[in-house]
N, C-alpha and C positions, 0 to 999 in steps of 0.2 A: 427569503434571502437572508444571509447572515447579517445581523445588525452590527453596526460599528460601535465599539465601545468609546465612550468619551475619554479624552486623554487623561483627565484627572482621575477617572475611575480606574483606568488601566494602571496608572502609577501607584495607586493605593493598593491594588491587588498584589502586585509583584514586589517582592523584597529580595535582598541578597540571599535569604534563606530559602525562598520558594522558587527561585529561578531554576534550580535543579529539577524540581518536580514538574515544572511546566515544560522544560526542555526534553524530558525523558520521552522518547518515542520508540526506541528499540526494545525488543523483548529478549529475554534470556532464551534458554532452550524451551521450545514449544512442545507441549504435551498433547498429542492427538487425543480427543475425547473418547471415552469408552463407547459412547453410542456409535461413533463412526468405526471404531475398531471392530466392534461386534457385527456391524452391518457388513463390513468387508469380509469377515470370516464367514458369515452366513451366505454371502454371495458366492465366495470361492468354494464353499462346501458342495454346491450343486453344479460346479463347472468341471470340465475336463482338465485336470491338472498334470497330465502327462507332458513331459518335456517342458516344464514351466521355465526352467533356467534358460533353455534355448529360446523360448518365446520372448522372455524379458530382454535377452541380448539382441534378438532381431528387432524388437521395438526400439531399442536404443540406437541401433544402426540406422533404422528408418528415420529417426529424428535427425541424425547427422546428415543424411542425404537431403532431407527437407530444408535443413539449415543452409546447405550450400547452394540450393536451387536459386535463391533470390539474392545472392551476395552481390552480383553485378548491379542489380536494380537498387539494392540498398546502399550502394556506394555513391549514388547521386546525392551529394551533400549540399550542393549549392542551391540557393533558393530559386534560381531560374530554372533548374532542372528537377524541382522537387517532385513533381508527379509525371514527368516525361519519361518515356521508355528510352534508355540509352541507345537502343538499336534503331529507334525511329528517326526519320529525317527531321531536322530542326529547321523550321521555317517560320515566316511571319504569320501564316494562317494558324499553325499549331500554337504559337505563343499567345495569340489572341484568344484561343479556345482552351487555354491551360486549365482553367477551373471549371470548364463545362465537360467533365469527363463522362463518357458513356461506356458502360460495361455490359458484357453478356452475363450479368449476375455472377460475379466472381466470389460469392460467399459460400462456395461449396467446401473448400478446404480438403482435408484428407478424409478418405473413407476408411473407417476402421473395420477390419474383419473380426470374427468372433474371438479368435486366438489373441489378436492384438488388443482387443478390449479387455479380456481377462488379464493379460499382462499389464496393461495400463492401470487397472484398478489395484492390482497387487503391488506394483512397484512405484507408481507415480502419483496416485491420488492423494496419499497423506501429505506429500511435499507440496502439491498444488494447493491443498487446503490450508497449509500453514502459511504460505505466501499470501494467499487471498485474505486470510484472517489478519495478518500483520498490516496489510494495506487498509482494509476496511476499518480496523480498529483505530488507526490514525485519523481516518476521515471522520469517525465519530468523535474522537477527542478534540480535533481541531474545529469541528462544526457541531457543537452539542445541540443546536436547535434542529438539526437534520435527522429525521426519523422516516425513512422511506416506507411507503405503503405499496405502491406498484413498482415492480422490479422487472428488468429485462436482462437476461443472461445470454450473451451471444457466444457461440462455441462452447456450450455448457458441458459437453462431455458427459461424464457420469455424475454431474451436479456437484462438483467439488466446491464451486463458488457459492452454491445455495446453502451448503452446510456452514460455510463461513459466515454468510449473511445472517443466517438464523442464530449463530452464536453471538454476533455483534449486536443485532437488533432482534431479540427473541420475541418481542410482542407487537412490533409495529407493522411487520410485513403481512399484507393481506392477499396480494395477488402476484404471481410470478409467471412470466413468459420465458420459456426456454427455447433457444434456437440451436439446433444440433442436426446437421445433415445426415449423420451416421445413425442408422436404425439400431445397430448393435449398441452404441453408446446410449441411445434413448432407453432401450430395454434395461441396460445395466443401471442407469440412474433410477428408473422406476423400481427395480428390485431392491436397490439399496434403501429406498425411502419407504418400503413396505413395513407395515406394523408400527409406524411411528405416529404419535398423537400430536394434535395441534398444528398440523400442516396447513399452510396457506393454499389458496386455489392455484393449481399449477396446470399450465397448458404448454404443450410441446409443439414446435413447428420445425420444418425442414429448412426454411430460408426466411430472410427478411420480407421477401415478396409475399410468401404465404402468410406471414403474420399480418401484413398490411391488408391482404384480401379478407382475412378472417375476422378482424375486429373493426369496429366503427372508428371514424376519424377522430372523434373526441376522446377515444380510449387509447390512442397511440402515444400519448405523453406518459413517460415513466419517470418517477422520482429518482430512480437510480438505474443506470445502464452500466453493465460491466462486461468486458471482453478479456478473458484470461487465457493466455497461451494459444490464441487463435489466429491473430494477424500474421504471425510468422509462418504459418502453414500456407499462406496465399502468396505465390511467387511473383505475381504481377503487381507492380507498384500502383498502376492505374486502378486496378480492382480494389487494392487496399485502401486507396484514398476514397473511392466511391463508397465502400462499406463504412468507413469512419464517418463520412458525411451523412450517410443514412442513419447511423447510430446517434449522431449528434442531433439530427432532426427528431428522433424518437426520445431524446432526453429533455425532461422538464426541469431538472435541477442539477444532478451530478453525473458525470461520465468518468468511469475508471477503466484505464487500459493497462494491461499487465502482460509482460513478455519475459522470456528467459533472460537471465543476466549475462548476455553475451554481447560482443560488439554489434552484431546484427540486430539483436533485440533492442539495444539502446538506440541504434540508428532509427529503427522503426518508431519507437516512442517519441524520439526527438522530432521526426518528420510529422507525425500525427499531431503533436503538440503545436508545432509551428503553423500547421495548416489551419487548425481550429481557431487559434488566436488571430491569425491573419484574416480569416474569413469574418470573424466577429468585428474586428476593428474596421474592416472594409464596409460592413453594414452600417456601423455607427457613423463613419465619414459620409456615406451617402445620405443618411438622415440629416446630418448637420448641413449638408449642401442644399437639401430640399427645403429646409426651414430657414435658410439664410435671409430670405426676404420678409419673414414674419416679424411682428413686433418683438421687442426684447423679452417681455414677460412670457409670451406664448412660446417663444423660442427656447427659453430655459426649461419650461415645463416639458415640452416635447423632447428635449435632449435628455432630461433626467429619466423620462419614461423609456426612451430608446435604450439607454444604458442598462436599466434594470431588465429589459426584455431581451436585448441582443448582445450585451457585453458578455465577456467570459474572463475568468482568471484561474490561476493554478492554485489548488488547495494544497497539494503535496506532489512531489517532494520539493519542487522549486519554490524559493521564496520571492520570486519575481516573475514577471510576464514578458521579459525581453528575450533576446536571442540567447540560446544556450552557450555559456562560455566554454564548454568542452567541445563544441562543434569544430570539426577540422583539426582536432588534436589527437595525440596518441593515447589519450585517456577516454574512458567512457563511464557514464553514470550508472551505477548498479548498486544493489544492496544484498545483504545475506540474512537469511533466517535459519537458525539451527533448530532442528526438531528431533525428538526421540523416535527412533525407528520402531515401527510396529513389528510384531512377531512375523507377519507375512513378508514384510520387507527383508527382515534378517534371514528368512528362509530362502526366498526366491531370488534375491539380488546377489547371492554369493557366486563367485566365480572360482573354479578349480578347487572347490571345497574349503576355501579359506574363509573363516568367519569374519563378518563385518564388524565395524565399530557399532556401538549402541546408539549413535546419532549420525546425522548427515546435515550438510549445509546446502540449502537451496538458494541459489543466486537468482535474482529477479530484477527487472526494471519496470517502472510504472509511472503513471501520471494520473492525477485526479483533477478534473476540471469542473468548474461550477459556473452556472449562468449568473450574470449580474456583474456588478462592479465590486472590486476588491475593497473591503472595509478599510476606512482610514483610522488607523489606531496609532497611539503613541508607541515608540520603540521601547523595548523593555528596560534598557539602561538609561533612559532619559531621566535626569534628576537624581540618579543614584550616586552615592559617595562611598568609595571603597578605600579602606585604610591600607597602607603599605605594611610590610612586615615590621619595620621599625616602629611605626605608629601604633601597631597592635601591641607590640612588646611594651611600649611606653605606657599604655593604658592598663597594664596588668596590675592587679592588686597584690601587694607583698604578702598578704595572708594566704594567697593561693600556693605559695612555695613551701608552706609549713606542712610537714608530713606527720600525720597521726599514726604512729606505729601500732597503737592498740586496735585500730580499725583495719589494719592491713593483714593481721594474723588472727585466726580464730582462737578462742580460749579453750581450756580443757572442758568446760561445761558444754560448749557448743559441739565439740567433737563427740562427747558421750551421747548427746541428744541425737546427732546424725547417725551414730552407730546403732542406737536403739531403733530408729526408724527403719534402717536397712534390715535388721533382724526380723522385724515384724512384717516386712513386705512379702507379698505372695507372688511367686514367679508367674509371668504372663506367657502362656504358650500359644497365644493366638497368632494367626498368620499375619505377616506384615503386608499391608496392601500396597498397591502401586502408588507412586507419588501423585499420579494424575487422578486417582480416585477421590482425593480430598478436594481437588480443584475442578471436578467435573461440572460442566454446565448442563442443565437439563434443556437441551437444545430445542426440543419439539414439544414442550409443555408450557402452558401459559403461566404456571406457577413456578417456573424455573428461576433459579437465583441469578440476579444480574450483578455485574461488577459495580462496585460502589462509585458513586459520582465523585469525581475529583473537583474540589472547589477551585483549584488553580490550574488554568489551562493556557497553552500558548495560543495567541490569537492568529488571525489570518493576515495581519499587516506585514510589511516588508522588513520588520526589525529582527526577524528570526532567520538566521542562516542555517544551512544544512551541512552537517559533517559528512564528507565523502571520504571513504576509506578509513582504515583504523588509525586513531591518533597515535603519535609516536611519543613515548615517555622516556625522556633522557634526564636523569638526575632530578633537579628541581625545576625543570621546564617541560612543557608539553607542546608539541607541534601538531597542528590540525589543518587539513585541507578542507576549506569551507566554501560553499557556494552561497553567495550573499547578494542582497540588493544594494545597489549603489545610489539609488534615489529614494526619496521618501514615498513617492507614489508607486514604487516597485515596478517601474517601467523598464529598468535596465538592471543587469546583474553582472557579477564578476566572480572568478574563481581565485581565491587568495589562500596563502599560507599564513595562518594565525599562530603566533607564539605567545604563550602565557607562562610567566615566571612566578615563582613563589615570593620573591622579594618585592616585586612591584604590586602584585595583587594576589594575596593568599586565598581570598574567598573564591575568585574565579579559577585560581590554580587548582583548588580542591575539586571544583566542579569539572574542570577539564580532565583531571585524573580519573574521574568516574564516568566520563562521557564515552560513548561507544559509537561505532559506525552506524550512521542513520539518525543519530540524535540531532536536536536543534542546538544552535549556539546563539546567545543573545548579542545584540549590538545596540 
C-alpha cells in the first residue's frame, strides 16, 4: 500500500517552482512506438485488405449501435436505481436484493468477425493504446511504489492494454492473464506479439469463469486489473455490475476501468466507481459494528487492519472519494489524448478520398481504484507564501534594469568566426528520421530504456484538484473548471470555477497559463 508522507516532508519537497512539475499529468501528442507500428503492418500484410475502407466504416457504425443499446440502462443515475433494470418491477424484495446480483455470465460482449478484427487493428488499436498508456503512466507517477507483477486484462482485444503496460512497467510484469471472448481477437493479439523478446508469461481465457476454473485460488489475486473499452459493450446494467464486482474480487491492489469519452461512457465509469466505494465502505462499517464490544486497544487494531484490507480510494482522476459533483448535471467527466496517426490509419480511415490530418484526438473516461486507505498528506499549498505582482516588483534589484549593449549584439570577430565554421561544414544528406525514433521505448526487452524517475511527484492526498476541460485564458487571468476535495480526508468533493490573476499571484498565474486539460491543480 502507498505509504503516507509526513506533512513536514511533503512541505519540504514542494516549492512554488516545483508545483508545475508535480501537477503535470497530461501528455502532448503521443507517438505510437515503432514496435507497435511494425507489428500492425506485419499483421495487415497477411490479411485480406479488400474493401478495407468499407470495413472500417462498418466497424464504426457497429460501435454507434452498441453505444445506443444501453442508453436507457445507463440513464439510471440515482443511487437507488444504480443496478436495477429500469424495465423491471420495483418492489421491496428487489430492493433488499439490490447488491446480490445474479447473472447468466454477462461477460461475453461483442463477438468480432475476421473482417471486423482487421478493421479494428488498422483503425482503432493505436488510439486505444495511447489512451491506456496515458492512464497507466499517471498511475505509475502517482504511485511510484506500485510495480505490478501479475496482471489481468479484461476485454483484451488485440492486446492494446498489454502493449501500454509493457511500456509503462517494462521490467516488473511477469505474468499476464487475458480475457477475450472473441477468438479472432485472440489470434490477432498473438500474431501482433510474435517475434518479440522479453515477453511475460501470457495466458488467454474466454471468460472470467474459465479463468477461475483454470487457476488455483491463491493465484487469482492480481496486482493490476484493467478493463479498457469493454464494459460499454455489455448492454445489461446488472451484468455490468456483476462483472465489475468479479474484477474487484480478482484485484489485489489496483483496478483501472477505461471507457470512451462519451456521456454514456462517463455514466458507466461513475456508476462503477460509486458501487466499489460503497461496497468497501459497507464492509468497513460491518467490521466496526462487529468489534464494537471488544476492548479499545483490540478494536483499534482490528479497525486498522480492516481498512488496509477492505478499504478503497480513487488514485485518479478524482481527488476525493465522495459523490461525483458532475452527477445529474449537463456535463460529464472525460479527457483527451492526442496521438500521431500511423500510416495504416491515414490510409484506411479516409472517407471519399479526402486525406486526414496527421493526428487524432482520442476522448476517454477512466477511474483507477486502489485497495486500502487514502494516504494522509499535507496539502501542497500549506505553508507556502506567494508574492503579489507589486511585492515582486518592489523586490527587484535596480541593477537588473541596466542593459549591456555589448552583450546584445555580436562583434565583427564573432561574425567572422561563425562564417568560417559555416564554410568548413560538410552537408549532411542523411535521411531525417521520425520524431518517434529518438523516443522509442524498447518495450519487450529487459535492457530497454526507462523514463527517468522524477523526484517531485503529486501525492495521493486530497490537496490536488483535477482540471476538467481546457482552461480559458483571457488577458491576465485564467479560468479553470476544477474538481477538488472539500475536506482534508478527501471524503467529499465539489466542482468549482477557479480564477487566477497575474496581479494577485503571478507564480500560480504562470502555472495556470501552462496547465492543460487533465493536469492537477494545487490547493
